[in-house]
C-alpha atoms as one frame of an Amber mdcrd trajectory, in Angstrom:
protein
  24.628 -43.145  28.469  26.076 -40.450  26.219  23.186 -38.138  26.873  23.635
 -38.640  30.674  27.276 -37.279  30.615  26.644 -34.515  28.203  25.097 -31.912
  30.690  27.875 -31.989  33.274  30.534 -31.731  30.582  28.872 -28.713  29.004
  28.367 -27.012  32.257  31.923 -27.627  33.362  33.286 -26.140  30.155  31.460
 -22.878  30.917  32.752 -22.730  34.389  36.274 -22.057  33.185  35.597 -18.784
  31.514  32.309 -17.779  33.042  33.839 -14.899  34.907  35.216 -13.451  31.641
  31.640 -13.018  30.306  29.661 -12.165  33.459  28.291  -8.489  33.848  31.706
  -7.295  35.113  33.796  -9.274  32.837  31.914  -8.479  29.735  31.890  -4.795
  30.515  35.731  -4.995  30.959  36.166  -6.625  27.610  33.987  -4.110  25.789
  35.786  -1.123  27.399  36.921   1.334  24.786  34.764  -0.255  21.961  32.454
   1.851  19.811  28.728   1.021  19.814  28.945  -1.102  16.741  31.974  -2.959
  18.028  29.991  -3.697  21.229  27.028  -4.948  19.220  29.190  -7.303  17.215
  30.915  -8.595  20.374  27.578  -9.337  21.943  26.334 -11.087  18.707  29.495
 -13.297  18.519  29.728 -14.296  22.151  25.994 -14.499  23.011  26.219 -18.198
  24.105  29.114 -17.380  26.539  27.213 -14.339  27.869  24.037 -16.060  28.727
  26.028 -19.107  30.159  27.852 -16.690  32.500  25.059 -14.304  33.337  21.592
 -14.776  31.846  20.059 -11.441  33.098  23.122  -9.466  31.867  22.910 -11.261
  28.392  19.249 -10.404  28.014  19.800  -6.739  28.766  22.778  -6.769  26.246
  20.830  -8.442  23.579  17.978  -5.945  23.923  20.379  -2.937  23.847  22.205
  -4.333  20.838  18.913  -4.772  18.969  17.757  -1.231  19.705  21.012   0.560
  18.822  21.475  -1.454  15.723  17.968  -0.638  14.524  18.378   3.129  15.371
  21.582   3.330  13.403  20.188   1.170  10.475  23.031  -1.395  10.861  20.826
  -4.086   9.151  23.020  -7.138   9.536  24.019  -6.438  13.102  20.322  -5.762
  13.923  19.339  -9.247  12.233  21.738 -11.170  14.492  20.797  -9.122  17.639
  17.170  -9.830  17.105  17.851 -13.483  16.631  19.924 -13.601  19.806  17.392
 -11.670  21.657  14.813 -14.259  20.653  17.203 -17.177  21.833  17.378 -15.404
  25.303  13.582 -14.917  25.255  13.146 -18.624  24.422  15.563 -19.885  27.119
  13.713 -17.593  29.648  10.502 -19.510  28.897   8.714 -16.365  27.385   7.438
 -18.452  24.410   4.718 -15.905  23.566   7.338 -13.317  22.428   9.931 -15.541
  20.725   8.530 -15.640  17.216   8.182 -12.002  16.768  11.914 -11.611  17.256
  12.813 -14.545  15.045  10.511 -13.432  12.312  11.906  -9.762  12.492  15.426
 -11.222  12.263  14.257 -13.335   9.277  12.668 -10.515   7.348  15.953  -8.406
   7.764  18.180 -11.346   6.358  15.691 -12.007   3.577  15.795  -8.230   2.659
  19.675  -8.393   2.691  19.497 -11.805   0.829  21.937 -12.969   3.574  21.637
 -16.692   3.229  23.813 -17.403   6.371  21.521 -15.353   8.448  18.576 -17.038
   6.959  19.997 -20.400   7.798  20.820 -19.357  11.318  17.361 -18.075  12.177
  15.655 -21.101  10.718  17.947 -23.372  12.832  16.712 -21.555  15.999  13.078
 -21.707  14.727  13.441 -25.447  14.288  14.400 -25.801  18.039  11.418 -23.640
  18.984   8.966 -25.550  16.990  10.445 -28.896  18.243   9.901 -27.698  21.831
   6.228 -27.114  20.883   5.989 -30.546  19.384   5.338 -28.991  15.910   7.565
 -31.513  14.204   6.313 -30.706  10.634   7.174 -26.960  11.067  10.506 -27.922
  12.633  11.605 -30.080   9.778  10.423 -27.363   7.221  12.638 -24.839   8.996
  15.484 -27.250   8.869  14.994 -27.734   5.098  15.227 -23.926   4.633  18.234
 -23.723   6.946  20.029 -26.599   5.175  19.454 -25.213   1.624  20.476 -21.676
   2.484  23.656 -22.861   4.370  24.697 -25.036   1.425  24.171 -22.162  -1.042
  26.258 -19.941   1.253  28.840 -22.555   1.807  28.456 -21.960   5.615  29.676
 -25.132   7.116  28.880 -23.977  10.761  25.146 -23.359  10.007  24.962 -26.522
   7.851  26.380 -28.758  10.573  23.945 -27.299  13.148  21.013 -27.998  10.721
  22.078 -31.575  10.173  22.848 -32.199  13.839  19.450 -31.144  14.729  17.995
 -33.457  12.161  19.845 -36.295  13.600  18.910 -35.333  17.134  15.255 -35.064
  16.327  15.358 -38.514  14.759  17.331 -40.229  17.427  15.097 -39.003  20.072
  12.243 -40.602  18.234  14.143 -43.862  18.236  14.810 -43.642  14.544  18.576
 -44.434  14.936  18.993 -45.558  11.294  17.505 -42.387   9.836  19.716 -40.287
  12.109  23.009 -41.773  11.154  23.417 -40.165   7.738  23.002 -36.841   9.139
  25.534 -37.604  11.893  27.995 -38.752   9.270  27.597 -35.533   7.300  28.032
 -33.306  10.398  31.153 -35.412  11.152  32.584 -34.596   7.799  31.656 -30.875
   8.084  33.260 -30.720  11.642  36.434 -32.233  10.337  36.559 -29.806   7.337
  36.074 -26.804   9.659  38.547 -28.074  12.180  35.857 -27.762  14.767  37.489
 -29.887  17.624  34.647 -29.386  20.196  32.053 -30.214  17.574  33.833 -33.168
  16.472  34.095 -34.548  20.078  30.413 -34.472  20.361  29.383 -35.832  16.985
  31.733 -38.826  17.526  29.774 -39.668  20.680  26.603 -39.478  18.536  27.999
 -41.806  16.017  29.141 -44.150  18.737  25.790 -44.405  20.181  24.382 -45.197
  16.722  27.044 -48.020  16.174  26.376 -49.410  19.686  22.654 -49.455  18.848
  23.342 -51.359  15.598  25.423 -53.840  17.541  28.638 -52.819  15.785  30.988
 -52.781  18.853  34.219 -52.215  16.958  32.873 -49.112  15.069  31.389 -47.802
  18.282  34.792 -48.168  19.989  36.604 -46.443  16.937  34.323 -43.432  17.310
  34.967 -43.319  21.008  38.723 -43.539  20.570  38.760 -40.794  18.013  36.616
 -38.552  20.278  39.098 -39.241  23.115  42.211 -38.317  20.983  40.432 -35.004
  20.079  39.589 -34.219  23.663  42.988 -35.069  24.902  44.415 -32.759  22.155
  42.233 -29.851  23.383  42.925 -30.618  27.055  39.337 -31.640  27.948  40.113
 -33.821  31.086  36.595 -34.409  31.980  35.634 -35.328  28.481  38.490 -37.887
  28.337  37.386 -39.321  31.681  33.812 -39.709  30.473  34.865 -41.279  27.174
  37.033 -43.774  29.101  34.075 -44.877  31.316  31.744 -44.985  28.220  34.337
 -47.148  26.604  34.118 -49.599  29.533  30.418 -49.623  29.311  30.680 -50.684
  25.485  33.049 -53.470  26.375  30.682 -54.682  29.151  27.785 -54.746  26.645
  30.035 -56.877  24.183  30.998 -59.235  27.226  34.585 -58.271  26.922  34.791
 -58.073  30.747  38.682 -57.865  31.110  38.823 -54.936  28.562  35.836 -53.230
  30.336  37.635 -53.530  33.740  40.805 -51.883  32.276  38.817 -48.945  30.843
  36.654 -48.523  33.862  39.688 -48.462  36.206  41.380 -45.862  34.009  38.101
 -43.799  34.113  37.859 -44.169  37.815  41.488 -42.988  38.204  40.998 -39.844
  36.002  37.654 -39.049  37.667  39.255 -39.096  41.158  42.198 -36.978  39.829
  39.816 -34.215  38.677  37.273 -34.508  41.612  34.413 -35.682  39.409  32.476
 -37.308  42.165  29.322 -38.286  40.251  31.478 -40.014  37.557  33.505 -41.816
  40.343  30.298 -43.119  41.876  28.892 -44.368  38.539  32.246 -46.061  37.778
  32.359 -47.873  41.135  29.074 -49.406  40.418  30.057 -50.502  36.894  33.165
 -52.157  38.168  31.194 -54.016  40.859  29.072 -55.342  38.008  32.120 -56.246
  35.900  33.710 -58.261  38.660  30.473 -60.112  39.200  30.551 -61.250  35.515
  34.136 -62.676  36.418  32.700 -64.369  39.509  35.188 -62.257  41.650  32.538
 -61.483  44.324  35.189 -60.279  46.888  36.434 -57.489  44.722  32.921 -56.784
  43.373  31.867 -56.421  47.169  34.703 -54.039  47.790  33.699 -51.735  44.841
  30.010 -52.023  45.724  30.830 -50.907  49.422  32.887 -47.924  48.071  29.903
 -47.247  45.697  27.390 -47.246  48.553  29.549 -45.159  50.814  30.032 -42.505
  48.114  26.295 -42.816  47.222  25.423 -42.040  50.954  27.548 -39.024  50.878
  26.162 -37.989  47.648  22.676 -38.503  49.230  23.411 -36.156  51.952  24.743
 -33.802  49.552  21.812 -34.351  47.352  19.303 -33.957  50.290  20.943 -30.540
  51.078  20.606 -29.578  47.452  16.921 -30.703  47.635  16.246 -28.487  50.587
  17.962 -25.665  48.774  16.036 -26.456  45.721  12.745 -26.352  47.700  13.694
 -23.086  49.053  14.448 -21.621  45.701  11.136 -23.098  44.358   9.325 -21.403
  47.227  10.966 -18.098  46.454  10.337 -18.651  42.768   6.606 -19.458  43.357
   6.357 -16.405  45.612   7.966 -14.192  42.874   5.613 -15.800  40.284   2.592
 -14.985  42.417   3.893 -11.348  42.721   4.437 -11.355  39.019   0.907 -12.740
  38.334  -0.553 -10.110  40.629   1.429  -7.343  38.821   0.287  -8.919  35.472
  -3.409  -8.835  36.564  -3.025  -5.217  37.609  -1.452  -4.521  34.337  -4.199
  -6.211  32.531  -6.773  -4.195  34.352  -4.840  -1.013  33.486  -4.456  -2.376
  29.903  -8.252  -2.775  29.773  -8.980   0.578  31.129  -6.468   2.013  28.594
  -8.098  -0.049  25.850 -11.493   1.373  26.804 -10.155   4.841  26.953  -8.526
   4.424  23.490 -11.863   3.181  22.214 -13.672   6.080  23.585 -11.081   8.422
  22.021 -11.461   6.590  18.711 -15.201   6.846  18.904 -14.925  10.609  19.647
 -12.526  11.002  16.888 -14.950   9.128  14.353 -17.650  11.340  15.623 -15.662
  14.524  15.098 -14.605  13.162  11.713 -18.163  12.639  10.711 -19.185  16.084
  11.976 -16.312  17.687  10.050 -17.227  15.793   6.932 -20.750  16.768   7.202
 -19.778  20.393   7.798 -17.491  20.225   4.735 -20.327  18.578   2.685 -22.795
  21.388   3.881 -20.295  24.043   3.235 -19.408  22.542  -0.330 -23.202  22.361
  -1.063 -23.780  25.988   0.105 -20.871  27.027  -2.146 -22.287  25.155  -5.135
 -25.687  26.775  -4.447 -24.113  30.190  -4.214 -22.191  29.521  -7.444 -25.448
  28.326  -9.138 -27.232  31.478  -7.856 -24.355  33.576  -8.999 -24.257  32.020
 -12.488 -28.105  32.503 -12.857 -27.788  36.051 -11.678 -25.053  36.664 -14.223
 -27.046  34.912 -16.993 -30.103  37.122 -16.106 -27.879  40.148 -16.154 -26.295
  39.299 -19.444 -29.757  38.650 -20.811 -31.060  41.927 -19.473 -27.995  43.741
 -20.877 -28.649  42.007 -24.371 -32.247  43.121 -24.206 -31.218  46.617 -23.341
 -28.683  46.752 -26.150 -30.967  45.311 -28.760 -33.807  47.707 -27.592 -31.432
  50.619 -27.602 -30.461  49.635 -31.169 -33.985  49.232 -32.223 -34.943  52.639
 -30.623 -32.017  54.318 -32.287 -32.892  52.667 -35.658 -36.577  53.876 -35.183
 -35.423  57.434 -34.312 -32.967  57.460 -37.291 -35.560  56.142 -39.698 -38.119
  58.743 -38.564 -35.522  61.453 -38.918 -34.728  60.364 -42.401 -38.326  59.982
 -43.368 -39.676  63.098 -41.708 -36.604  65.421 -42.206 -34.772  64.647 -45.360
 -37.815  63.218 -46.991 -39.907  66.384 -46.458 -36.844  68.564 -47.521 -36.567
  66.593 -50.768 -40.277  66.791 -51.403 -40.274  70.576 -50.856 -37.244  70.970
 -53.114 -38.977  68.799 -55.759 -42.123  71.085 -55.765 -40.009  74.163 -55.861
 -38.088  72.863 -58.967 -41.325  71.969 -60.648 -42.613  75.503 -60.352 -39.497
  77.481 -61.238 -38.978  78.599 -64.727 -35.840  76.575 -65.566 -35.033  74.793
 -68.564 -37.119  71.655 -68.716 -34.223  69.143 -69.208 -32.318  70.313 -66.291
 -35.379  70.299 -63.975 -36.303  66.912 -65.141 -32.813  65.564 -64.414 -32.827
  67.252 -61.002 -36.288  65.722 -60.197 -34.978  62.334 -61.378 -32.091  62.498
 -58.929 -34.228  63.745 -56.140 -36.771  60.936 -56.764 -33.967  58.336 -56.574
 -32.677  59.963 -53.384 -36.094  59.932 -51.836 -36.536  56.172 -52.804 -33.035
  55.353 -51.429 -33.856  57.173 -48.058 -37.159  55.394 -47.864 -35.348  52.058
 -48.371 -32.784  52.973 -45.684 -35.538  54.025 -43.286 -37.485  50.846 -44.035
 -34.401  48.588 -43.256 -33.826  50.548 -40.142 -37.202  50.225 -38.812 -40.151
  49.733 -41.107 -43.033  51.942 -40.100 -45.551  49.215 -41.147 -43.903  46.866
 -38.386 -44.490  49.463 -35.745 -47.965  50.507 -36.886 -49.473  47.417 -38.473
 -47.613  44.452 -37.022 -45.404  41.533 -38.086 -47.752  40.157 -40.868 -47.835
  43.439 -42.879 -44.115  44.079 -42.274 -43.073  40.663 -43.690 -45.373  41.078
 -46.772 -43.970  44.611 -47.507 -40.325  43.047 -47.077 -41.421  40.368 -49.600
 -42.933  43.000 -52.011 -39.715  45.069 -51.873 -37.586  42.217 -52.757 -39.856
  41.053 -55.547 -39.661  44.510 -57.151 -35.965  43.751 -57.771 -37.062  41.104
 -60.218 -34.223  38.688 -59.199 -36.099  36.627 -56.468 -39.591  35.537 -55.715
 -40.339  36.025 -52.016 -43.720  35.101 -50.390 -44.696  35.715 -46.700 -47.553
  34.108 -44.874 -48.635  34.305 -41.177 -51.316  32.152 -39.357 -53.062  32.839
 -36.127 -50.797  35.529 -34.826 -51.479  37.123 -31.685 -52.816  40.761 -32.218
 -51.100  41.924 -29.008 -47.730  40.316 -29.872 -44.990  41.962 -27.681 -42.844
  44.525 -29.482 -39.638  42.736 -28.483 -40.807  39.407 -30.084 -42.150  41.124
 -33.115 -39.043  43.072 -33.796 -36.767  39.958 -33.011 -38.667  37.738 -35.535
 -38.647  40.343 -38.150 -34.844  40.963 -37.829 -34.289  37.129 -37.938 -36.143
  37.023 -41.225 -34.430  39.989 -42.586 -30.838  38.588 -41.614 -31.619  35.132
 -42.977 -33.020  36.350 -46.247 -30.087  38.547 -46.846 -27.848  35.447 -46.197
 -29.720  33.474 -48.688 -29.556  36.115 -51.325 -25.930  36.674 -50.640 -24.584
  33.145 -50.522 -27.286  30.680 -51.745 -28.207  32.309 -55.034 -31.861  31.388
 -54.453 -34.618  32.438 -56.822 -37.626  31.553 -54.579 -38.046  32.179 -50.921
 -41.056  31.275 -48.668 -41.491  32.801 -45.165 -44.106  31.232 -42.953 -45.021
  32.258 -39.319 -47.492  29.985 -37.498 -48.876  30.388 -33.868 -49.439  26.899
 -32.376 -51.070  26.400 -28.978 -47.742  25.804 -27.246 -45.247  27.438 -29.588
 -44.638  29.912 -32.259 -42.817  28.513 -35.310 -40.959  30.612 -37.987 -40.007
  28.735 -41.188 -37.969  29.978 -44.087 -37.367  27.807 -47.099 -35.431  28.494
 -50.269 -34.229  26.819 -53.503 -30.629  28.073 -53.241 -27.343  25.988 -52.916
 -26.805  23.838 -49.865 -23.820  24.621 -47.512 -21.764  23.170 -44.695 -23.542
  24.176 -41.478 -20.166  24.686 -39.565 -19.099  27.382 -42.058 -22.092  29.396
 -41.051 -21.690  28.883 -37.137 -17.892  29.377 -37.377 -17.969  32.262 -39.664
 -16.549  35.764 -38.806 -19.758  37.812 -40.011 -22.304  39.341 -37.786 -25.330
  37.916 -39.493 -25.391  34.534 -37.587 -24.313  36.295 -34.399 -27.211  38.674
 -34.640 -29.651  35.871 -35.259 -28.270  33.844 -32.388 -28.450  36.828 -29.879
 -32.068  37.591 -30.792 -33.056  33.870 -30.477 -31.322  33.795 -27.012 -33.181
  36.885 -26.036 -36.615  35.316 -26.823 -35.480  31.843 -25.567 -35.917  30.385
 -28.975 -34.201  27.444 -30.668 -33.096  26.898 -34.308 -32.883  24.024 -36.587
 -31.310  24.237 -40.051 -31.730  21.491 -42.750 -28.982  21.863 -45.383 -25.950
  20.013 -46.900 -23.463  20.728 -49.573 -24.239  19.845 -53.072 -27.988  19.808
 -52.975 -30.732  22.403 -53.798 -32.906  23.888 -51.132 -32.384  24.859 -47.488
 -34.914  25.102 -44.591 -34.539  27.165 -41.361 -37.000  26.670 -38.497 -36.982
  28.710 -35.397 -39.257  27.735 -32.470 -40.370  30.056 -29.655 -42.180  28.839
 -26.520 -45.769  30.291 -26.159 -45.087  31.572 -22.724 -42.287  33.907 -24.181
 -44.739  34.975 -27.048 -47.120  36.094 -24.300 -44.778  37.645 -21.926 -41.792
  38.881 -23.920
């Protein structure tokens, strides 16, 4: 019975101040406010706004959400999003409800605003309950209750618990609903929420009546009535009085029921609450039947029927109006459906266009990527060719420098041998013929002989004539013979299967490598025996130099500042040769092996 009276009471409460929150009234109230003040006004009064003018409230909620987001007023945006979701839910656009609720929830979670989290979850619970997703609804209430308790937000907590009780009582689980209603009752008392207390007491009265506890049910009703009298809710007081009469009737306390029903009838007639009057007349007729007072019961029943007939005519008029409204609504819905279909066709075409654009962009991207890869490959190829050209140029330059050095050495050696050598020989013959004191002549001849020998050695070192005239084999043997004449080292040189037409560049390079390496051995290794061996194999030419000198750290050779190793390395690079050195500190004996490919030996 309580649920029957709840709707008219709620609507009548809104009528009193609806004009204050309709489009014109709300605009007047927000006159002179800043944008943020307007948003906060909308958020705080959203229920009054949509009760007064639903369309206006929807526009205001959307505007508040947009402006708050643009200005990054996070908390204001969170409540505006939630309120916009409530309006969307009430308008039946269920498809777009969750996106607004979840956006609001994400904002409150980011702000760690527990009251906001509780508020959104309360609304989500209502939405899921509407969809019969009971498990999700209860899970949302769990979250809402937890956050409301942690924030000590009694308003949100009371709403969460009231929802729990309502969900249970609608399922017929009155006993399970009662603890929640009791806690809501305590919360509403603590918050001094008179309107909320009036409703929760009716919930508790219904629970007590269901349990058969008539006195407790009446106590809750009386307390609700006192609160409603205090806040001037005349309709609520009248409804409570009639409900009290019904409780007495159920308890078979007929006299008390008649008194309460008559008082409710009197108050209903005073405020023009026709539907309540009609219901009360029927209840009074039933009460007098219980007392066997059929005459009075007949009088109340006649009045009930007369009022019911007038209400029937009124209801019939309302039905006609409702049918007209439904016709207009269906007509609008068909128009909306047609527009929706047209929009879907446009959306499909737009989607197809977008897909075509995406495909074109992908193809263009692939073309650009292939172009970039081709260009990059071309650049790499050009760089490789450039590096190859530079390497060839450096090699040509190196060959030119070495050839120039050898030519200069050859010319200088020839000049020393042919020029100074002949002059010294002529001077020696002249001195031997002149009649000069013999000791003086002999001394002069000795000096000249030493000079001649030194010049011949210098010429040999610069460019041995035997290398030019007789080849690498004879040049190495003469080099060994010259070193053996010093008496400090024993040098042997052997060659096997050397090409008779060995290119000059290769022959000179091998001779210079032997010359540099032997000089290093004598200078640093303190060797007493050196063996030089050159062997022509089918695929390569191998130069091997072994000595019995002291071993050394290889890195000291390659990192040294002298020109000997650099000269060896340059000449090897020119003839594309490789070198291996077997040595180590603290041991006797070292081996150097240089390998030159046969193709180079044939075409150098």
